[in-house]
N, C-alpha and C positions, 0 to 999 in steps of 0.2 A: 504494500500499500504506499502510495506516495504522500509527500507532505504538501500541504496547501501553500499557496503563494504567500500568505500571511506568515506561516510558520518559517518559510525560507527566508523571508525578509527579516524576521525577528532573529533567526540564527545568524544571519550575516551581520546584523547590527551588533549582536553580542560578540562576535569574533572581532569586529572592528574596535569595539570598546576595549576588549582584552589586549588587542595589539597595541592600542595607544598607551595603555598602562605599562606594558612591557617595554615599549620604546622609550618611555621616560626613564625606566631603570637602566636600560641599555645605554642611554646617553651618558650616565654616570660611570659606565664601564667601557671606555674607548679602546682599551687594549684587548677586549674580548676575553677576559680571564674567566668569566662565568659562561662557559661553553653551553650549558643547558639552556640558559636564558636566550642566547642568540639562536640556538637550534629551534626553540619553541617559536620565536619570531618568524623564522623562515618557514616553519610548518604552518603557521597561521596565515602568512601571506599566500602560501600555496593553496590552502583551503578556500580562501576568499577568491582567488583567481579561478578556482575550479567551478565555483558557484556562478561566476560570470555575471552578465547583465549589469 
């Protein structure tokens, strides 16, 4: 069963909000010492791109 358009929009906005929070933390880590943080950012960007539109 697929998700409704409203559910997809809500999921995408939640991903974007989480991404903004992580990017604020990543700004304080310019040398990328926290690898997990930067990997999660890359994963979220990939998920947002997959949803498209």
